[in-house]
GUPA-656385 format. One record per atom (N, C-alpha, C, CB): y, z, x. Coordinates in steps of 0.001 Angstrom, whole numbers, padded with zeros to 6 digits, always signed. Each point is the difference from the previous one (the first is absolute). Glycine has a CB too. Layout:
REM residues N
YZX;...
//
This chain:
REM residues 325
+031227-014183-039800;+000633+000850-000730;-000546+001608+000351;+000343-002097-001821;+000934+002992+001556;-000285+001195+000613;-000801+000718-001566;+002420+000118+002323;-003654+000839-001272;-000639+000539-000990;+001334+000908-001489;-002475+000231+002489;+003472+000150-002235;+000521+000680-001005;+000214-000878-000988;+000872+001564+001304;-000432-002663-000863;+000562-001338-000832;-001091-000358-000786;+001561-000996+001708;-002701+000866-001446;-001221-000482-000536;+000029+000768-001104;-001287-000663+001935;+000880+002506-001985;+000062+000652-000892;+000886-000120-000590;-001044+000994+000743;+002173-001042-000881;+001595-000282-000719;-000449-000961-000913;+001849+000285+001964;-002612-001793-001624;-000372-001024-001135;+000185+000090-001061;-001187-000367+000900;+000078+001293-001558;-000137-000330-001678;+001099+000722-000616;-002596-000176-000157;+003568+001382+001025;+000902+000359-000524;+001412-000280+000211;-001621+001177-000180;+001723-001996+000779;+000934-000711+000723;+001382+000205-000814;-001851-001745+000981;+001657+000720-002498;+001068+000343-001210;+000559+001696-000048;-001440-002053-001559;+000140+002861+000969;+000210+001261-000461;+000895+000634+001432;-002481+000156-001887;+001942-000147+003371;+001172+000545+001118;+001238-000456-000239;-001462+000041+001707;+001729-001095-001791;+001111-000285+000063;+001040+000218-001180;-001160-001301+001541;+000748+001455-002798;+000622+000648-000771;+000110+001296+000232;-000486-001496-001224;-000357+002074+001686;-000234+001446+000449;+001463+000619+000381;-002547-000567+000986;+002502-000372+000221;+001362+000461+000894;+001387+000175-000476;-001144-001108+001476;+000881-000333-002498;+001702+000419-000603;+000057+001853-001014;+000476-003602-000603;-001700+003282-000247;-000213+001355-000469;+000086+001129+000530;-000981-001012-000877;+000080+001185+002106;+000282+001274+000778;+001588+000062+000474;-002611-000014+000880;+003028-001134-000501;+001554+000576+000253;+000700+000520-001191;+000279-001656+001742;-000770+000915-002459;+001004+000401-001630;-000166+001669-000420;-000661-002748-001294;-000847+003163+001670;-000424+001475-000336;+000808+000997+000840;-002403-000748-000543;+003233-000016+001837;+000817+001124+000784;+001277+000305-000005;-001360-000418+001144;+001885-000795-001982;+001286-000168-000135;+000838+001203-000633;-000716-002357-000085;+002177+002574+000668;+000711+001314-000542;+001417-000484-000422;-001303+001764+001628;+002209-000343-002222;+001080-000590+000335;+000711+000688+001257;+000085-000743-002424;-000877+001355+003319;+000905+000524+001170;+000066-001188+001089;-000729+002658-000366;+001588-003093+001101;-000148-000928+001125;-000824+000202+000708;+001701-000359+000011;-001741+001505+000470;-000346+000765+001050;-001796-000553+000133;+002172+002356-000520;-002502-001760-000481;-001287-000121-000153;-000625-001439-000144;+000350+002202-000900;+000691-002626-000135;-000237-001702+000445;-000564-000469+001310;+001913-000280-001271;-000901+000274+002112;-000038-000331+001113;-001344+000386+000841;+002462+000070-000396;-003051+001189+000168;-000930+000184+000157;-001151-000336-000296;+001247+000888+000240;-002012-001053-001261;-000829-000579-000997;+000124-001554+000654;+000462+001822-002366;+000730-002431+002442;-000203-001371+000420;-000734+000059+001348;+002107-000848-001245;-001491+001877+002182;-001041-000093+001819;-001020+000221-000574;+001182+001035+002107;-001556-000395-003199;-001542+000298-000181;-000647-001154-000060;+000253+001933-001158;-000166-002517-000025;-000243-001045-000283;-000384-001178+000695;+001071+001060-001165;-000191-001083+001791;+000167-001518+001105;-000784+000428+001325;+002749-000889-000762;-002815+002198+001007;-001410+000366+000955;-001213+000696-000714;+001607+000397+001958;-002281-001249-002917;-000900+000192-000455;-001022-000546+001101;+001084+000101-002356;-002716+000710+001708;-001127+000274+001304;-000862-001394-001052;-000205+003650+001309;-001274-004042-001033;-000751-000713-000054;-000039-000192-001549;-001003+000566+002287;+001446+000679-002957;-000199+000239-001722;-001324-000263-000742;+002294-000703-000049;-002994+001572+000734;-001081+000305+000040;-000612+000545-001411;+000592+000237+002432;+000245+000638-002617;-000146+001088-001281;+000043-000865-001252;+001291+002088+001156;-000009-002962-001134;+000066-000916-001425;-001108-000893-000006;+002483-000064-000176;-002787-000268+001561;-001098-001057-000086;-001409+000345-000808;+001032-000685+002286;-001352+002085-001736;-001084+000300-000617;+000220+000383-001652;-000805+000703+002475;+002031-000434-002643;+000293+000175-001866;-000476-001087-000711;+002154+001135+000172;-001629-002516+000818;+000147-000925-000767;-001668-001037-000235;+002991+000307+000915;-003787+000035+000453;-001107-000556+000046;-001114+000646-000564;+000923-000917+001672;-001020+001965-002369;-000677+000862-000611;+000032-000426-001561;+000503+001772+001905;+000863-001549-002350;+000602-000312-001337;-000547-001502-000402;+002282+001572+000485;-002291-002257+000541;-000164-001566-000581;-001778+000307+000699;+003180-002032+000245;-003880+002607-000252;-001113-000151+000641;-000314+000519-001543;-000091+000233+003107;+000128+000556-003709;-000285+000781-001092;+000126-000768-001344;+000744+001931+001380;+000581-002939-001320;+000833-000251-000754;-000083-001925-000112;+001431+002733+000691;-002801-003345-000505;-000028-001472-000111;+001088-000653+000491;-001231+000232-001763;+002103+000409+002960;+000739-000460+001218;+001602+000158-000667;-002116-001930+001221;+002366+002676-002438;+001115-000147-000559;+000512+002198+000511;-000826-002971-002576;+002393+002904+002505;+000756+001304-000016;+001040-000081-000795;-000567+000526+002044;+000773+000697-002380;+000894+000751-000864;+001356+000285+000904;-002119+001142-001437;+003409-000557+000039;+000850+000586+000325;-000706+001255+001290;+001369-000827-002666;-002294+001713+001723;-000279+001774+000485;-000360-000852+001069;-000949+002248-001881;+000190-003144+002038;-000524-000093+001719;+001170-000200+001347;-002228-001329-001222;+003411+000462+000696;+001226+000471+000689;+000556+000832+000317;+000088-001011-000538;-000150+001910-000835;+000785+001340+000282;-001105+000693+000536;+001845+000121-001845;-003005-000142+001871;-000875+001183+000911;+000558-000379+001369;-002501+000262-001399;+002407-001616+001769;+000460-000371+001440;+000962+000480+000748;-000656-001556-000671;+001502+001558-000217;+001190+000393+000418;+000301+000929-000009;+000441-001287-000324;-001228+002668-000626;+000174+001199-000024;-000523+000647+001378;-000068-000183-002566;-001508-000619+003156;-000610+000557+000811;+000710-000014+001021;-001778-000362-000886;+002494-001220+001228;+001086-000205+001390;+001180+000612-000426;-000756-002286+000918;+001521+003105-001877;+000775+000844+000119;-000241+001358+000825;+000500-001224-001934;-001728+001597+000883;-000272+001317+000769;-000580+000032+001149;-000128+000777-001774;-000290-002321+002183;-000640+000346+001953;+001144-000047+000282;-002238-001138+000888;+003335+000288-000655;+001161+000320+000628;+000524+001238+000128;+000282-001831-000582;-000059+002706-000598;+000086+000813-000335;-000618+000721+001286;+000250-000705-002502;-001280+000937+002717;-000785+000925+001001;-000143-000574+001300;-001260+000898-001772;+002066-002141+001910;+000114-000356+001326;+001348+000488+000792;-001470-001943-000779;+002378+001988+000212;+001553+000273-000145;-000401+001594+000336;+001310-002030-002107;-001654+002857+000898;-000339+001467+000668;-000880+000399+001429;+000097+000277-002495;-001495-001354+002489;-000409-000129+001042;+000746+000057+001318;-001249-000929-001482;+001836+000176+001762;+001144-000614+000788;+001052+001324+000890;-000046-002279-002181;+000490+003085+001055;+000624+001561-000125;-000713+001151+000836;+000609-000633-002426;-001667+000545+001610;-001276+001167+000633;-000297-000183+001134;-001106+000211-001725;+000948-001601+002208;-000517-000806+001469;+000743+000043+000851;-001001-001415-000812;+002782+001617+000456;+001190+000113+000611;-000490-001617+000851;+000800+003319+000126;-001157-004322-000989;-000066-001300+000857;+000613-001091-000488;-001898+000655+000732;+002821-001331+000134;+000894-000982+000013;-000392-001281-000221;+000975+001304+001240;-002167-001891-001416;-000302-001227-000046;-001236-000016-001432;+000709-000454+003061;-000512-000669-003434;-001008-000479-001125;-000514-001155+000035;+000987+001150-001228;-001951-001714+001509;-000006-001676-000109;+000684-000519+001333;+000278-000114-002785;+000056+000501+003783;+001017-000695+001159;+001411+000006-000414;-001760-001602+000722;+002296+002551-001962;+001130-000427-000708;+000335+001941+000359;-000586-002858-002317;+001487+003190+002265;+001020+001182-000030;-000620+000505-001748;+002730-001157+001948;-003099+002385-001693;-000087+000219-001400;+001091+001042-000719;-002489-000554+000505;+002209+000817-001424;+000983+000336-000923;+001008+001298+000824;-001854-000795-002339;+001557+002198+002705;-000042+001022+000275;+000337-000457+001226;-001346+001200-001542;+001786-002265+002698;+000357-000731+001444;+001324-000483-000315;-002377-000851+000842;+002728-000135-002176;+001225-000520-000225;+000604+000764-000664;-000536-001868+000166;-000153+003206-001441;+001460+000180-000588;-000458+001499-000476;+001072-002769-000923;-001826+003858+002134;-000144+001384+000353;-001007+000280-001352;+002617+000676+001494;-003327+000808-000994;-000848+000397-000758;+000727+000330-001716;-001350+000888+002545;+001760-000442-002736;+000644+000528-001050;+000183-001565-000992;+001345+002450+001576;-000840-003264-001535;-000096-001134-000196;-001192-000727-000779;+001349+000384+001837;-002435-000367-000409;-001137-000540-000117;-000692+001091-000894;+000064-001443+002251;-000072+002748-002692;-000729+000855-000621;+000373-000510-001642;+000014+002104+002145;+001243-002225-001994;+000585-000380-001827;-000680-001245+000051;+002716+000996-000541;-002765-002009+001304;-000454-001233-000623;-001303-000146+000054;+001842-000964+000461;-002729+001418-000248;-001268+001110-000461;-000205-000042-001061;+000293+001424+001210;+000370-000221-001405;+000006+000515-001195;+000567-001005-001759;+000357+002229+002205;+000555-002463-001450;+000595-001508-000766;-001329-001204-000938;+002100+000079+002595;-002931-000602-001045;-001056-000899-000272;-000943+001016-001072;+000132-001566+002615;-000796+002411-002472;-000529+001133-000148;+000207+000069-001855;+000598+001126+002932;+000626-001145-002990;+000523+000341-001598;+000133-001433-000457;+001518+002385+000261;-001189-003585+000173;+000061-001089-000546;-001500-000861-000024;+002603+000231+000709;-003628+000597-000343;-001577-000396-000174;+000066+000663-000662;-001219-000631+001515;+001346+002083-001875;-000312+000624-001442;+000736-000625-000995;-000424+002117+000867;+001160-002250-001046;+000918-000557-001091;-000591-001642-000569;+002291+001534+001327;-002868-001994+000023;-000200-001694-000496;-001292+000418-001201;+000571-001840+002893;-001350+002832-002164;-001335+000511-000895;+000266+000198-001655;-000778+001411+002275;+001617-000400-002374;+000882+000742-000969;+000535-000798-000844;+000493+001520+001391;+000380-002052-000985;+001123-001167-000982;-001106-000543-000638;+002218-000878+001534;-003264+000342-001004;-001225-001660-000470;-000770+000956-000779;-000526-002070+002361;+000223+003425-002347;-001163+000894-000946;-001392-000244+000882;+001161-000481-002787;-000985-000015+004135;-001479-000208+000733;-000227+001226+000696;+000117-002510+000427;-000268+003563-001339;-000560+001516+000346;-001561-000063+000711;+001445+001041-002300;-002310-001856+001874;-001021-000259+000895;-000057-000618+001734;-000553-000197-002524;+001641-000922+002318;+000093+000011+001335;+000788+000824+001220;-000529-001811-001160;+001555+002598-000165;+000667+001035+000851;-000920+001389+000462;+002205-000916-001323;-003322+001149+000666;-001019+000839+000531;-000896-000503+001138;+000089+000853-002187;-000315-002082+002206;-000748-000600+001267;+000931+000494+001364;-001018-002383-001492;+002301+001786+001278;+000812+000295+001229;+000605+001520+000226;+000580-002499-000266;-000577+003364-000672;+000703+001863+000231;-001263+000398+000737;+001598+000918-002540;-003202-001560+002202;-001274+000320+000421;+000506+000010+001695;-001817-001218-002271;+001762-000671+002606;+000546+000169+001178;+000732+000753+000633;-000362-001365-000473;+002010+001709-000074;+000688+000291+000812;-000561+001728+000621;+001967-001983-001283;-002639+002295+000120;-000413+001774+000158;-001222-000452+001371;+000190+001486-003392;-001132-002000+003342;-000760-000349+001132;+000478-000341+000991;-001192-000426-001131;+002266-000328+001566;+000572-000429+001418;+000565+001077+000594;+000493-002170-000610;+000279+002881-000704;+000724+001468+000801;-001071+001068+000204;+002386-000225-001226;-003634+000589+000556;-000646+000984+000662;-000915-000466+000933;+000329+001278-001761;-000530-002357+001767;-000399-001355+001299;+000542+000769+001660;+000832-002749-002069;+000380+002332+001922;+001098+000666+001552;-000205+001129-000212;+002045-001313+000406;-002021+002155-001101;+000260+001783-000190;-001457+000194+000620;+001726+000646-002608;-002513-001001+002474;-001559+000139+000383;+000084-000188+001399;-001170-000920-002103;+001481-000519+002445;-000061-000367+001458;+000507+001162+000377;+000252-002442+000180;+001548+002646+000256;+000169+000985+000086;-000253+001101+000097;+000484-001115-000354;-000553+001721-000480;-001291+001165+000063;-001084+000227+001041;+000238-000432-002133;-001138-000620+001762;-000962+000024+001166;+000282-000517+001723;-001357-000348-002278;+002768-000329+002317;+000035-000188+000979;+000252+000879+001320;+000276-001578-001523;+000230+002498+000737;+000808+001758+000627;-001308+000208+001030;+001495+001641-002668;-002851-001956+001542;-001136+000643+001090;-001365-000435+000211;+001102+001764-000507;-000589-003701+000522;-001109-000818+000671;-001279+000631-000880;+001168-000367+002755;-001255+000617-003735;-001180+000023-000329;-000752-000698-001307;+000640+001844+001336;+000012-003325-001336;-000914-000332-000974;-001269-000705+000117;+001858+000115-000863;-002677+000007-000395;-001373-000568+000079;+000307-001082-000770;-001558+001948+000264;+000343-002794-000169;+000172-001456-000252;+000331-000032-001473;-001656-000877+001849;+001320+001482-002618;-000224+000498-001682;+001716-000018-000308;-002663+002033+000014;+003441-001175+000720;+001452+000299-000079;+000661-000828+000059;-000167+001526+000681;-000404-002385+000340;+000600-001323+000830;+000067-000871-001361;-001235+000082+002821;+000069-000603-003394;-000112-000741-000972;+000991+000504-001444;-002499-000541+001279;+002607+001559-001216;+000811+000250-000931;+001614+000053+000225;-002088+001042-000667;+002518-000915+001410;+001309-000450+000894;+000322-001629-000393;-000704+001788+002272;-000195-002339-001520;+000388-001502+000257;+000040-000624-001785;-001497-000302+003002;+000500+001129-003843;-000436-000697-001466;+001385+000247-000318;-002721+000487-000843;+003593+001136+001207;+000856-000027-001263;+001717-000589+000767;-001715+002539-001632;+001692-002236+002587;+001046-000877+001359;+000250-001582-000541;-001319+001412+002443;-000024-001819-002359;+000191-001891+000297;-000978-000155-001253;+000208-000805+003194;-001097+000888-003235;-001094-000692-001101;+000802-000202-001409;-002294+001331+001093;+002654+000226-001566;+000432-000133-001336;+001028-000882-000361;-000679+001993-000061;+001650-002480+000978;+000790-000633-000578;-000474-001465-000347;+001545+001579+001057;-002293-002002-000141;-001152-001246-000234;-000441-000266-001091;-000730+000375+001689;+000518+001172-001874;-001662-000087-001205;+001056+000095-001149;-002694+001659+001125;+004124-001243-001221;+001069-000215-001224;+000178-001205+000018;+001195+001872+000005;-000816-002458+001037;+000293-001337+000007;-000819-000874-001378;+000350+000357+002915;-002117-000261-002431;-000686-000684-000456;-000538+000649-001629;-000383-000881+002724;+000983+001961-003001;-000572+000834-001594;+001564-000227-000509;-002276+002444+000563;+003491-002932+000368;+000914-000467-001172;-000136-001467-000792;+001515+001479+001371;-001954-002705-000098;-000228-000624-000468;-000745-000283-001130;+000684+000029+001708;-001941+000312-001317;-000823+000304-001094;+000145+000494-001593;-000724+000269+002095;+001593+000630-001813;+000341+000859-000896;+001205-000811-000844;-000817+002199+001555;+001608-003010-000834;+000881-001088-001009;-000969-000488-001227;+001503-001066+002182;-002408+000268-001286;-000568-000468-001325;-001288-000092-000503;+001595-000950+000343;-001591+002228+000092;-001678+000496-000842;+000171+001527-000455;-001834-001543+001765;+001313+001642-002670;-000333+001648-000885;-001536+000518+000296;+001626-000713-002333;-002307-000216+003556;-001114+000383+000170;+000139+001362+001244;-000989-002703-000905;+000979+003859+000300;-000270+000780+001173;-000967-000427+001245;+000477+001566-001758;-001500-001152+001492;-001648-000618+000895;+000942-001165+000842;-002693+000144-002247;+003124-001230+001857;+000350-000864+001169;+000777+000226+000484;-000600-001269-000518;+001997+001975+000128;+001033+000646+000266;-000632+001278+001399;+001232-000661-003013;-001573+001323+003043;-001098+000805+000836;-000734-000816+001125;-000420+001352-002124;+000102-002453+001382;-000829-000598+000930;+001120-000510+001033;-002114-000661-001701;+003131+000210+001192;+000901-000708+000967;+000655+000993+001038;+000490-001755-001842;-000024+002821+001265;+000322+000861+000730;-000371+000196+000903;+000384+000515-001199;-002220-000433+001242;-000576+000773+001121;-000177-001336+001174;-001455+002220-001701;+001423-003425+000984;-000227-001342+001050;+001410+000534+001073;-001136-002591-002089;+002162+002988+001414;+001316-000135+000394;-000007+001142+001133;+001110-000965-002396;-001702+002286+002175;-000220+001382+000755;-000730-000650+001587;-000564+001904-002687;-000652-002516+002057;-001010-000567+001610;+000988-000646+000521;-002530-000559-000596;+003119-000475+000175;+001012-000747+000660;+001048+000590+001026;-000366-001131-002009;+001109+002100+000996;+001048+001130+000701;-001213+000513+001222;+001869+001094-002598;-002673-000031+002480;-000859+000242+001028;-000430-000682+001178;-000400+000856-001632;+000177-002221+001658;-000248-000879+001117;+001208-000326+000258;-002081-000820-000429;+002853+000672+000064;+001531-000489+000464;+000468+001342+001206;+000855-001397-002927;-000656+002710+002338;+000323+001136+000729;-001005+000017+001513;+000737+001332-002587;-002245-001239+002345;-000793-000232+001169;+000414-000595+001072;-001349+000008-001318;+001539-000869+000722;+000724-001571+001047;+000929+000316+000494;-000376-001737-001150;+001435+002477+000709;+001221+000146+000366;-000126+000956+001139;+000994-000552-002238;-002194+001602+002026;-000164+000829+000946;-000750-000527+001326;+000131+001569-001918;-001077-002573+001826;-000460-000803+001100;+001245-000918+000829;-002379-000061-001482;+003575+000065+000938;+000842-001155+000794;+000896+001356+001035;+000421-002654-002412;-000819+003995+001991;+000152+000853+000837;-000754+000158+001528;+000565+000746-002267;-001303-001421+002240;-000991-000290+001161;+000165-001379+000777;-001618+001400-001362;+002421-002302+000485;-000026-001306+000511;+000893-000468+000842;-000888-000301-001693;+000401-000995+002544;+001156+000063+000551;+000710-000925-000224;-000726+001082+001307;+000400-001994-002278;+000778-001082-000565;+001306+000277-000220;-001800-000711-000931;+002654-000230+000814;+001695+000052-000167;-000264+000452-001959;+001384-002628+002469;-000866+003687-002367;-000030+000379-001710;+001166+000736-000448;-002447+000251-000011;+002804+000120-001165;+000804+000745-000462;+000657+001411+000570;-001183-001307-001517;+000508+002067+002524;-000078+000811+000367;-000612+000501+001349;+000369-000242-002135;+000285+000873+002838;-000802-000202+001440;-001273+000778+000078;+002169-000282+001211;-003019+000305-000148;-001224+000404+000139;+000054+001692+000186;-000685-002514+001012;+000020+003259-002188;-000361+001381+000595;+001005+001057-000718;-000811-001041+002475;+001776+000099-003254;+000861+000866-000715;-000305+001069-000802;+000919-001684+000140;-001748+001137-000759;-000959+001309-001051;-000467+001240+000833;-001221-001918-001543;+000653+001964+002788;-000542+000863+000672;+001605+000940+000327;-002577-001690+000982;+003349+000811-000089;+001402+000726+000058;+000889+000841-001282;-000002-001960+001698;-000608+001408-002693;+000592+000269-001320;-000664+001104-000541;+000594-002247-000400;-001943+002900+001463;-000793+000550-000551;-001168+000026-001311;+001762+000504+001344;-001584-001871-001713;-000773-000332-001675;-001574+000014+000323;+002035-001890-001138;-002317+002153+000468;-002045-000043-000162;-000296-001228-000497;-000603+002433-000782;+000310-003314+001603;-000631-001089-000503;-001534-000118-000145;+001947-000834+000868;-002263-000166-001488;-001657-000111-000111;-000653-000245+001415;+000172-001095-002437;+000208-000074+003752;-000472+000255+000709;-000670+001137+001119;+001068-001638-001107;+000507+002439+001005;-000011+001047+000603;-000837+001553-000742;+002283-001498+000985;-002389+001558-002126;-000410+000953-001041;-001549-000254+000261;+002162-000069-001914;-003143-000786+001997;-001137-000233+000432;-000691+000084+001342;+000621-000978-001673;+000734+000724+002509;-000407+000254+001391;-000415+001528-000195;+001675-001827+001392;-000557+002579-001584;+000216+001508+000082;-001020+000623-001055;+002650-000188+000696;-003169-000478-001263;-001577+000754-000676;-001110-000480+000618;+000731+000162-002266;-000458-001145+002824;-001389+000040+001239;-000360+000149+001295;-000156-000996-001180;+001783+001385+001840;-000395+000022+001304;-000544+001559+000259;+001795-002037+000694;-001796+002403+000843;-000120+001463-000375;+001469+000808+000410;-002856-000123+000464;+002280+001503-000584;+001575+001176-000201;+000670-000750+001268;-000918+003065-000921;+000511-002761+002368;+000840-000498+000924;+000990-000980-000545;-001733+000427+001557;+001127-001609-001674;+000800-001259-000145;+001133+000359-001254;-002241-001757+000852;+001328+002215-001967;+000860+000234-001180;+001203+000954+000619;-002105-000200-001938;+002177+001112+002165;+000855+000563+000974;+001035-000714+000711;-001746+001188+000153;+001032-002051+000657;+000915-000479+000960;+001149-001044-001010;-002115+000156+002337;+001449-000839-003026;+000567-001175-000756;+001197+001143-001196;-002845-002295+000215;+002508+003312-001014;+000935+000795-000413;+001058+000452+000766;-001562+000428-001172;+001391-000252+001791;+001161+000814+001400;+000627-001406+000346;-001617+002351+001511;+000890-003541-001346;+001104-001172+000548;+000569+000128-001223;-001045-001833+001726;+000815+001678-003215;+000811-000355-000877;+001303+000779-000421;-002032-000935-000487;+001415+002701+001065;+001197+000425-000558;+001289+000374+001026;-001683+000801-001839;+001096-000707+002936;+000501+000394+001116;+000487-001527+000937;-001674+002534-000252;+001291-003377+000234;+000108-001341+001022;+000423-001110-000744;-001833+000649+001466;+002362-000483-002493;+000066-001146-001036;+001286-001184+000479;-000910+001969-002141;+001449-001033+003226;+000898-001050+000048;-000131-000570+001541;+001639+001091-001968;-002432-000338+002300;-000580-000866+001451;-001068-000962-000288;+000358+001990+001483;+000370-003785-000941;-000561-001013+000066;-001544+000040+000285;+002231-000672+000522;-002015+001068+000976;-001379-000259+000333;-001364+000639-000889;+001308-000152+002278;-001054+001495-002482;-000686+000997-001241;-000206-001262-000766;+001285+002667-000149;-000299-002848-000606;-000314-000940-001166;-000740-001404-000233;+001788+001169-000156;-001757-001153+001597;-000921-001599+000642;-001675+000949+000271;+002665-001890+002018;-002522+003009-001940;-001417+000710+000550;-000675-000068-001392;+000790+001875+002120;+000045-001382-002967;-000383+000540-001786;-001015-001058-000114;+002484+000906-001395;-001170-002226+001155;-000741-001214-000286;-001424-000824+000629;+002356+000071-000480;-002194+000122+001489;-001352-000420+000571;-001017+000994-000109;+001104-001345+001525;-000826+002375-001773;-001297+001214-000336;-000350-000299-001689;+001055+002358+001938;+000103-002795-002516;-000353-000159-001316;-000993-001351-000384;+002329+001308-000341;-001785-002122+001204;-000609-001290+000019;-001565-000209+000425;+002382-000544+000456;-002879+001256+001111;-001253+000358+000396;-000646+000795-000465;+000563-000532+001387;-000124+001545-002294;-000906+000704-001520;-000403-001001-000874;+001352+002046-000212;-000637-003076-000004;-000706-000585-000898;+001062-000029-001274;-002457+000792+001078;+003637+000057-001377;+001015+000131-000600;+000448-001372-000656;+000416+001957+001516;-000276-002790-000995;+000429-001046-000796;-001105-001015-000682;+002000+000287+001524;-002900-000294-001193;-001389-000507-000588;+000022+000499-001132;-001328-000133+001808;+000665+001545-001951;+000309+000924-000911;+000612-000701-001205;+000253+001714+001794;+001013-001656-001286;+001230+000021-000831;+000254-001381-000637;+000984+001805+001502;-001557-003235-000900;+000245-000911-000329;-001901-000254-001175;+002493-000658+002670;-002832+001449-002534;-001565-000386-000716;+000562+000597-001293;-002295+000273+002003;+002998+001132-002278;+000611+000432-001287;+001044-001116-000531;-000291+002558+000747;+000822-002772+000083;+000885-001314-000558;-000524-000922-000941;+000889+000020+002008;-001942-000516-000735;-000930-001247-000695;-000656+000892-001858;-001230-001341+003428;+001130+002489-003345;-000939+000317-001069;+000995+000044-000952;-001918+001253+001067;+003516-000923-001126;+000857-000071-001052;+000110-001180-000531;+001019+001582+000804;-001086-002308+000490;+000326-001904-000535;-000878-000206-000647;+000885-001162+001706;-002104+001356-001727;-001365-000401-000407;-000184+000531-001524;-000973+000123+002583;+001522+001224-002819;+000056+000762-001282;+000800-001023-001298;+000140+002563+001661;+000933-002633-000732;+001370-001116-000599;-000230-001275-000550;+001220+000812+001676;-002462-001465-000651;+000022-001410-000450;-001566+000354-000837;+001644-001768+002317;-002505+002938-002416;-000736+000138-000943;+000580+000020-001528;-001199+001022+001873;+002233+000066-001808;+000887-000388-001636;+000303-001777-000226;+001680+002690+000268;-000552-002765+000411;+000244-001173-000120;-001241-001199-000238;+001971+001061+001317;-002666-001422-000955;-001436-001007+000057;-000408+000566-001552;-001078-000130+003137;+001312+001093-003651;-000834+000802-001605;+001440-001603-000967;-000740+004741+000473;+001273-005163-000082;+001017-000673-000809;-000156-001280-000029;+001411+001499+000404;-001414-002630-001527;-000315-001082+000205;+001003-000731+001269;-001012+000159-002606;+000311-001525+003732;+000908-000298+000682;+001275-001119-000426;-001968+000822+001415;+003189-000255-000847;+000734-001437-000804;+001361+000537+001605;-000587-000319-004300;+001662-000664+003988;+000975-000207+001096;+000704+001593+000348;+000528-002825-000904;-000727+003790-000031;+000675+001466+000390;-000628+000835+000554;+001068-000093-001497;-002779-000006+001213;-000798+000477+000313;+000191-000582+001510;-001273+000430-002367;+000769-001402+002598;+000424-000395+001317;+001086+000207+001327;-000967-001049-001599;+001748+001155+000896;+001557+000679+000551;+000172+001386+000422;+000897-001423-001526;-001523+002095+000562;-000468+001835+000270;-001338-000123+001048;+000655+001155-002925;-001454-001869+002970;-001096+000272+000910;+000910-000407+001276;-002443-000515-001565;+002922-000561+001896;+001018-000250+001189;+000856+001406+000498;+000307-002604-001051;+000504+003104-000235;+000498+000824+000800;-000693+001363+000151;+001914-001266-000507;-002940+001583-000187;-001092+000927+000720;-000456-000219+001443;-000790+000135-002200;+000801-001678+002497;-000559-000065+001128;+001003+000243+001175;-001659-001453-001128;+003041+000743+000540;+001324+000092+000635;+000275+001440+000570;+000830-001829-001613;-001438+002858+000997;+000492+001291+000011;-000856+000481+001374;+000568+000393-002894;-001711-001078+002902;-001159+000737+001334;+000651-000872+001525;-002994+000224-001901;+003043-001537+001661;+000841-001123+001043;+000907-000297+000322;-000889-000574-000350;+002240+001397-000728;+001446-000158+000705;-000151+000628+001857;+001482+000570-002974;-000501-000913+003214;+000455+000704+001347;+001356+000637-000384;-001173-001748+001744;+001563+001651-002645;+001310+001060+000128;-000076+000871-001419;+001802-001818+001546;
//
């Protein structure tokens, strides 16, 4: 059995019911919108976000969820989908998970409007049901994701990212969404602020580990979702690279920065930078940091009683580290 199927087992019924609720939450009177949202729903990924919402809710609520849990899962998925549609426009990307992106099929103007529509549907789903506590969690995530993206763009121009700034970028860009999923699951079934904060931190640590794993893929020759060296070509400063720039002598540092700024389209030069980062322990350092975040997440998880939901969340944490894509 695939690891993702194992993780889904304790929430199989909820995930099936969620599918129809999620599709329902997207519907519109405009035929074009329905065609596009149908296309989105049928090209879904692993659905890790709703899985986090349901598992965290069941962990804290003796194995049961409620309508608020379903709405929380639908809202986070609507808003996440909206950000992906907008991201593809910003990045001028024609593919998403191997399929054509919305902007590739229906052009940028329609893609931006669809993203706006999904965002508004997510907000209204919370407002119409009085889920203002859930709405606050989601709104903070959207704000942080935007700030993280802009901070990365600002720093990429100068290539002067410190390790602390890097952690802040990935916390906002990636980890805040996973943190929100876990906080939403908790908040939907519990009014205990300390427990909700604890689950939020659990999600944040997983998100940090997830992004560092993504960074490591840039140096891997395995068949994954993106070609090797793409971050270097795009002048993205990731943890292996940042660590090496902070530890090598000035001459080597200048060579690396010059390579990234002026020779990032030169395949041979990119290969040399990758080899240099590997030779100077960039990957080992990043892997150790990733494992530290994994352990922090597990420490929080193990503070809850053992049951099938905790076991599934533990599998989820380990999957983030062990995945090949």
